[in-house]
C-alpha positions as CSV (number, residue, x, y, z in Angstrom):
1,M,81.9,69.6,67.9
2,K,84.5,72.3,67.3
3,K,81.7,74.9,67.3
4,F,80.4,73.6,70.7
5,F,83.9,73.6,72.1
6,L,84.5,77.2,70.9
7,S,81.2,78.4,72.4
8,G,82.0,76.7,75.7
9,L,85.4,78.3,75.7
10,L,83.9,81.7,75.1
11,L,81.4,81.2,77.9
12,L,84.2,80.1,80.2
13,L,86.3,83.2,79.4
14,A,83.2,85.4,79.9
15,A,82.6,83.9,83.3
16,F,86.2,84.3,84.2
17,F,86.1,88.0,83.1
18,F,82.9,88.6,85.1
19,A,84.3,86.9,88.2
20,E,87.5,89.0,87.9
21,N,85.8,92.3,87.4
22,K,82.6,92.0,89.4
23,K,82.4,90.9,93.0
24,G,79.4,90.8,95.2
25,G,77.5,92.9,92.7
26,W,80.3,95.5,92.4
27,Q,82.1,96.4,89.2
28,L,84.8,99.0,88.8
29,Q,86.2,100.9,85.9
30,E,89.9,101.8,86.0
31,N,90.8,105.2,84.6
32,Q,94.0,107.2,84.1
33,H,94.6,110.7,85.4
34,E,98.1,111.9,84.6
35,S,100.5,109.4,86.3
36,Y,97.7,108.2,88.7
37,L,94.7,105.8,88.5
38,Y,91.2,106.3,89.8
39,Y,88.2,104.0,89.9
40,T,84.5,104.7,89.2
41,I,81.7,102.4,90.1
42,L,80.0,100.7,87.1
43,A,77.7,98.3,89.0
44,A,76.6,98.0,92.6
45,P,74.1,96.0,94.7
46,A,70.6,97.5,94.5
47,E,70.8,99.3,97.9
48,Y,73.9,101.2,96.6
49,E,72.7,102.3,93.2
50,N,73.2,105.9,94.3
51,L,76.9,105.3,94.0
52,L,76.9,104.4,90.3
53,G,79.4,106.6,88.4
54,S,81.1,107.9,91.6
55,K,84.7,107.5,92.6
56,V,86.0,105.1,95.2
57,C,87.9,106.9,97.9
58,V,90.2,105.5,100.7
59,T,89.8,107.0,104.2
60,L,93.2,108.1,105.4
61,S,92.0,109.7,108.7
62,N,88.7,111.1,109.9
63,S,89.4,114.3,108.0
64,S,91.4,113.1,105.0
65,Y,91.0,110.8,102.0
66,K,92.5,109.9,98.6
67,N,90.9,108.9,95.3
68,L,94.0,108.8,93.1
69,Y,96.2,105.7,93.3
70,N,99.9,105.2,92.3
71,E,99.3,101.7,90.9
72,S,96.5,99.3,90.0
73,C,94.5,98.2,93.0
74,K,91.1,97.3,91.4
75,E,90.9,93.8,93.0
76,K,91.7,95.0,96.5
77,L,89.1,97.8,96.2
78,L,86.5,95.2,95.0
79,D,87.3,93.0,98.0
80,F,86.7,95.8,100.4
81,L,83.5,96.8,98.7
82,A,82.2,93.3,98.6
83,G,83.2,92.7,102.2
84,G,81.3,95.8,103.3
85,K,84.5,97.6,104.5
86,F,83.3,101.0,103.4
87,E,80.9,103.8,104.3
88,V,78.9,106.1,102.1
89,R,79.8,109.8,102.5
90,A,79.0,112.9,100.5
91,L,81.8,114.4,98.4
92,E,81.3,117.6,96.4
93,G,77.5,117.0,96.5
94,H,77.6,113.3,95.4
95,D,77.6,110.1,97.5
96,C,80.8,108.2,97.3
97,A,82.1,104.9,98.7
98,F,84.9,105.6,101.3
99,V,86.9,102.4,101.8
100,D,88.2,101.6,105.3
101,S,91.6,103.0,106.2
102,S,92.9,99.5,106.7
103,F,93.1,99.4,102.9
104,I,96.6,100.9,103.2
105,D,99.1,98.5,104.9
106,L,101.6,100.8,106.5
107,K,104.2,98.0,106.6
108,E,104.2,97.9,102.8
109,C,104.8,101.6,102.5
110,K,108.6,101.6,102.1
111,L,110.5,104.8,102.7
112,S,113.9,105.6,101.1
113,K,116.8,107.3,102.8
114,K,116.4,110.2,100.4
115,Q,112.8,110.7,101.5
116,L,113.7,110.5,105.2
117,D,116.5,113.0,104.7
118,Y,114.1,115.4,103.0
119,I,111.6,115.0,105.8
120,W,114.3,115.8,108.4
121,K,115.7,118.8,106.5
122,T,112.3,120.3,105.8
123,M,111.0,119.9,109.3
124,S,114.2,121.1,111.0
125,L,114.3,124.3,108.9
126,H,110.6,125.2,108.8
127,Y,108.4,123.4,111.3
128,A,107.3,125.5,114.3
129,G,106.9,122.3,116.4
130,F,110.4,121.0,115.7
131,S,112.1,122.4,118.7
132,A,109.4,120.9,121.0
133,M,110.0,117.5,119.3
134,K,113.7,117.7,119.9
135,K,113.2,118.6,123.6
136,R,111.1,115.4,123.9
137,G,113.9,113.3,122.4
138,F,113.2,113.2,118.7
139,T,116.5,112.6,116.7
140,K,117.6,112.2,113.1
141,I,119.0,108.7,114.0
142,A,115.5,107.6,115.0
143,L,114.0,109.1,111.9
144,L,116.5,107.4,109.5
145,A,115.9,104.1,111.3
146,C,112.3,104.0,110.0
147,N,112.0,101.3,107.3
148,N,108.4,101.7,106.5
149,G,105.2,103.8,107.1
150,L,104.3,101.9,110.3
151,D,107.7,102.8,111.9
152,L,107.3,106.4,110.9
153,K,103.7,106.6,112.2
154,K,104.8,105.2,115.6
155,L,107.7,107.7,115.8
156,F,105.5,110.7,114.8
157,D,102.7,109.6,117.3
158,K,105.3,109.8,120.0
159,Y,106.7,113.2,119.3
160,I,104.1,115.2,117.4
161,D,101.0,116.9,119.0
162,D,99.7,118.8,116.0
163,C,96.5,118.1,113.9
164,H,97.5,120.6,111.3
165,F,100.6,118.5,110.4
166,Y,100.4,116.0,107.6
167,L,102.8,114.1,105.4
168,M,102.4,112.2,102.2
169,A,105.3,110.1,101.0
170,G,104.4,107.8,98.1
171,D,101.5,105.6,99.4
172,F,102.3,106.6,103.0
173,F,100.0,109.2,104.7
174,Y,100.3,110.7,108.2
175,R,97.8,112.9,110.0
176,Q,96.6,112.7,113.5
177,D,92.9,112.1,114.1
178,F,90.5,114.4,115.8
179,A,88.3,113.2,118.7
180,R,84.6,113.1,118.0
181,D,81.8,113.4,120.6
182,E,79.2,110.7,120.2
183,G,76.0,111.7,118.5
184,T,77.4,114.9,117.0
185,K,77.0,116.0,113.4
186,K,78.6,118.7,111.2
187,S,76.5,121.8,110.6
188,I,74.9,121.9,107.1
189,D,75.3,125.7,106.8
190,P,77.5,126.1,103.7
191,D,81.1,127.6,103.8
192,G,81.0,131.4,103.6
193,T,77.8,131.8,105.6
194,Y,77.8,135.1,107.5
195,F,74.8,136.9,108.9
196,E,73.8,138.9,112.0
197,K,70.4,138.9,113.8
198,E,69.0,140.9,116.6
199,T,66.5,139.7,119.2
200,S,65.0,141.4,122.3
201,N,68.0,140.6,124.4
202,A,70.7,139.1,122.1
203,Y,72.9,139.9,119.1
204,Y,73.7,136.8,117.1
205,I,76.5,136.4,114.6
206,R,76.7,133.3,112.4
207,F,80.0,132.7,110.6
208,T,81.1,129.4,109.1
209,D,84.7,130.5,108.1
210,C,87.1,133.2,109.1
211,T,88.2,134.1,105.6
212,G,85.2,135.6,103.7
213,L,84.8,139.3,102.9
214,D,81.7,139.7,105.1
215,Y,83.5,138.2,108.1
216,T,86.7,140.3,107.6
217,S,84.9,143.5,106.9
218,K,81.8,143.3,109.2
219,F,82.7,141.2,112.2
220,G,84.8,143.7,114.2
221,A,82.3,146.5,113.7
222,A,79.4,144.3,114.8
223,A,80.6,144.7,118.4
224,Y,79.3,148.3,118.4
225,L,75.8,147.0,117.4
226,A,75.8,144.4,120.2
227,L,76.9,146.6,123.1
228,N,73.3,147.2,124.4
229,K,72.3,143.5,124.5
230,D,72.4,141.2,127.5
231,F,73.8,138.4,125.3
232,I,76.2,138.2,122.3
233,I,76.1,134.9,120.5
234,L,79.2,134.1,118.4
235,D,78.2,131.0,116.4
236,A,81.4,129.4,115.0
237,R,80.0,125.8,114.6
238,S,81.8,123.9,111.8
239,N,84.1,126.8,111.2
240,Y,87.5,125.7,109.7
241,G,89.2,128.9,110.7
242,G,91.4,131.5,108.9
243,N,91.9,135.0,110.1
244,D,91.3,135.8,113.8
245,M,92.2,139.5,113.7
246,P,88.5,140.6,113.4
247,Q,87.9,138.6,116.6
248,F,90.6,140.6,118.5
249,S,89.0,143.8,117.1
250,F,85.6,142.7,118.4
251,L,87.1,141.9,121.8
252,K,88.8,145.2,122.1
253,V,85.6,147.1,121.4
254,L,83.7,145.2,124.1
255,N,86.4,145.7,126.7
256,T,87.0,149.4,125.8
257,N,83.3,150.1,126.2
258,K,83.1,148.0,129.3
259,Y,80.5,145.6,128.0
260,A,78.9,143.9,131.1
261,G,76.7,141.3,129.5
262,T,77.5,137.6,128.5
263,V,79.3,136.5,125.4
264,I,78.4,133.0,124.4
265,A,80.6,131.2,121.9
266,L,79.1,128.2,120.0
267,Q,81.3,125.4,118.9
268,D,81.3,121.8,117.7
269,N,83.8,119.1,116.8
270,W,84.4,120.8,113.4
271,S,85.3,124.2,114.9
272,Y,89.0,124.5,114.1
273,S,91.9,126.9,114.5
274,S,90.5,130.5,114.3
275,G,87.0,128.9,114.4
276,E,87.8,128.0,118.0
277,V,86.7,131.4,119.3
278,W,87.8,130.6,122.9
279,H,91.5,131.1,122.0
280,V,90.6,134.8,121.7
281,L,88.0,135.2,124.5
282,G,89.7,133.0,127.0
283,R,93.2,134.5,127.0
284,T,92.5,137.9,128.5
285,K,90.7,139.4,131.5
286,N,87.4,140.7,130.2
287,T,84.7,143.1,131.5
288,F,82.1,140.6,130.6
289,E,81.2,136.9,131.3
290,C,82.1,134.3,128.7
291,K,80.4,130.9,128.1
292,L,81.3,128.1,125.8
293,V,78.3,126.2,124.5
294,G,78.3,123.1,122.3
295,T,80.5,120.1,122.1
296,H,84.3,119.9,122.3
297,S,85.9,122.0,119.6
298,G,88.1,120.3,116.9
299,G,91.5,121.3,118.4
300,L,93.8,122.9,115.9
301,Q,95.5,125.4,118.1
302,N,99.2,124.5,118.8
303,Y,100.7,125.7,115.5
304,G,99.4,127.8,112.5
305,N,100.2,129.9,109.5
306,C,100.7,126.7,107.5
307,K,102.5,126.1,104.3
308,T,103.0,123.1,101.9
309,Y,106.5,121.8,101.1
310,E,106.8,119.5,98.1
311,N,109.4,117.4,96.3
312,K,107.7,115.8,93.3
313,E,110.8,113.7,92.4
314,L,110.6,112.0,95.8
315,R,106.8,112.1,95.8
316,I,106.7,113.9,99.1
317,S,104.3,116.6,100.4
318,L,104.6,118.1,103.9
319,Y,102.1,120.6,105.4
320,F,102.6,122.2,108.7
321,G,102.7,125.5,110.6
322,K,105.6,128.0,110.9
323,T,104.1,129.8,114.0
324,D,104.0,128.4,117.5
325,F,100.9,129.4,119.5
326,T,101.4,127.1,122.5
327,K,102.6,129.7,125.0
328,D,99.5,131.9,124.4
329,L,96.8,129.3,124.6
330,P,94.2,129.4,127.4
331,A,94.9,127.0,130.2
332,N,91.8,124.9,129.5
333,Y,93.0,123.9,126.0
334,L,93.0,120.1,126.1
335,G,95.4,119.6,123.2
336,D,95.3,119.2,119.5
337,G,92.4,117.0,118.3
338,K,90.6,117.5,121.7
339,G,90.1,121.3,121.7
340,Y,88.1,123.1,124.4
341,E,85.5,121.5,126.6
342,P,82.2,123.4,126.6
343,D,80.8,125.0,129.8
344,V,77.3,123.9,128.6
345,W,76.8,120.8,126.5
346,A,74.6,121.2,123.4
347,T,74.3,119.7,120.0
348,T,72.9,121.5,117.0
349,E,69.6,119.8,117.6
350,T,69.3,121.0,121.2
351,M,71.1,124.4,120.7
352,K,67.9,126.5,120.6
353,S,66.4,125.0,123.8
354,V,69.7,125.2,125.7
355,L,70.2,128.8,124.9
356,Q,66.6,129.6,125.9
357,E,67.2,127.9,129.2
358,M,70.1,130.3,129.7
359,G,67.8,133.2,129.2
360,V,68.6,134.0,125.6
361,D,65.7,135.1,123.3
362,T,66.7,133.2,120.2
363,G,63.8,134.7,118.1
364,D,63.5,133.1,114.7
365,I,67.2,131.9,114.6
366,I,67.5,128.4,113.0
367,F,70.3,126.2,114.0
368,Q,71.2,123.5,111.5
C-alpha cells in the first residue's frame, strides 16, 4: 500500500512538473547570462520544430527586440507561446519566436525620480531635438510626474518626432515605430553589398549600406563613369545609412559636368538615414531630372550623428542624435517613420518591369 501511494505521489509530482513547465506542447529552459536570464525552446508543437534550441525574443517595436530578461518570466512566455501570440522571424540566420509586444505591461514599468532626473539632464545637455521639444511645451515638471512607462510613452509620443531616439530604463523601452507599406519586403541582399553595372543606356550602383570601404572609396568617383548614360540608378533599398559625403561628391560631379540625364533613386521601407538618397538629391537645384522609385523610405532624417548615453547603476540607456538636420531637409519629407513618398511605386518584385517601362535597359540586373 505504501509503495502504491509513493508511486502515485511521484506520478502526481511528475504531472505537476510537466504542467508547470510545458504548455500547449511548448517547453522552455531558463538560462543565466551575467545578471540577466534568457530562455531557449526545448519542446514545441510539430509545426514549430524549427524553433528548437532557439531563444525566445520579445518584440519591443517593429525594429527592436529583447531576449535578455531582468527577472524570471518563464510562465508568462509559455502563456504567450501557447496562445499563439508570437511570430517566427529570422535572427542571425536562425528562426526564433518573437513574442507579441503586449508581453510588456508599461503600467508595471515603474520609474524612479533618479531615473527621470538622469533622463532630463542627459537629454537637455546632449539631445539635438530637445529645443524643439521645449518649444512645443515639454517641461521637467511633466517628465517628473511620470509614474510608469505608460505615462512616459504618452509624454514622449506628444513631444518627440524622431525614430533614431530610443530609451531603455529597466524593463521600459521606448522607440517610435516606422510605417510599413502593405505587401513590402526587406531586400535579401546582405549588408556590405556594393557593385556597379553598366547597360546600354544606364549606369547602376547597388549599395546596401553607407559605411563600407567600397562605398566610401568608389561611390563618388562612379559619377565620372556614369556621365555618358541616359539613366543613373542609385539602388539604396534596405540601406540603413551611415556616411552621406560620397553622395554629395557624386552630386557635385554630375552638376559640375552638367549631366542632363535622369537619376533614379531606388528606396524601400528599410532605407534609412543616409540610405534615403533623396535627402541629398532633393535639396539642391540640379542640371538633371530626379525620380524616386520604390515604396516610402523608412524616415530617419530629423536628427543624426547618434551616441549612446548609459548609467548602469540606474539601468538606463539613451540613444539619440546630437545634430539637427530638420532645416535642411527637402520639403517633401513626410516626417520620421514616414520618409519620402516615391514618384513611381514599385516593390522589389516589380522593380525590373517598372524601370523598363521608364525606358531603362536593366540588362541582367537582378533585384532581390
